[in-house]
N, C-alpha and C positions, 0 to 999 in steps of 0.2 A: 424893697420894690415899692415905688409910688402906684398910687392907684389911677388905672387908666383911665385918662380924659374923656372919652366917651360912657365909659360907667359915672362919671361924676356928671354926667348934662343929666342923668336922668335919675340918678338916688336923690332922696331927701329926707328927712327927718321926720321920724315917724311919730315923734311928740308933737311936735307945729307944726310939721310940712314944709320947712323953710328949708333953702338950699343950702347945700353944704360945702364947704371948701377947703383945702388944704390947710393944716394948721399952719401955722409959720413957726421957725425952727425954736425962737422965742418964746414963743407959748407952749410948745410942744417940750422945751425945755424947764418951763417954768411946771406945768405938768409932772413933772417925770420929779422934781425934786421935792413937789410936795408930796408925791407917790411914796416916795423914800424917806419921808419924815413921818407917814402916815397921816398927815394933815387934811386928806380930803377921803369922801368915800364917793361911791356910784350911787346912781337913783335908786338902786337894790338894797343901799345900805350895808355893801359891804366894801373894804377897802380892796384897791387892787392889787393882785399878789406880784404884778412885775411891772417894770418901767414900761411904757409904750413907743414902738417904734415908729410910729407915724398916727395921726389923728384926723378925722375930720368935723370940722367946726360947722355950727350954725352960722349962715350969714351976720344974725344978728349978735352974734359971740355968747350966748347962754348956754348953751351945751355942746357938749365936745366926746365924739364915740372915738373909741380905738379901733386902729386898723393892724392887722397880725398877718404878716407873710401875705400881705398887697390884698388882704380880705377886710373890707372893712364890717364892724359888728355893730351893725343897727340895730341894738337892742335896748329897748329904754332901761332896765335894769343895770348896761353895763356904761352908760351914759353918768360924765362928769357934769355938774353945774359946776360954771364955771365961775362964780358967783364964788364959789369956796377959795378961790386963789387970793381973792383979796381979804376977804372975811379971816384968813388965818397967817397973814402976812406977820 
């Protein structure tokens, strides 16, 4: 279930206030691969418990937030710093 476009127009990153956009399928695949490998942690210091169905990414590509059942989880502690994807390759 995709995030509603009208909702996306008003949402922003709670940390940087940057605009958010849906993650490309290739990025979502990489995030889920790293989650499966236990190679990433959230900004709250926890390993995500399950693969992400969808994600929203800041336009600058620094942070990603999970979307569960079509609901964006815009909590800093739930976000992934995307720099981890390259650092743990």
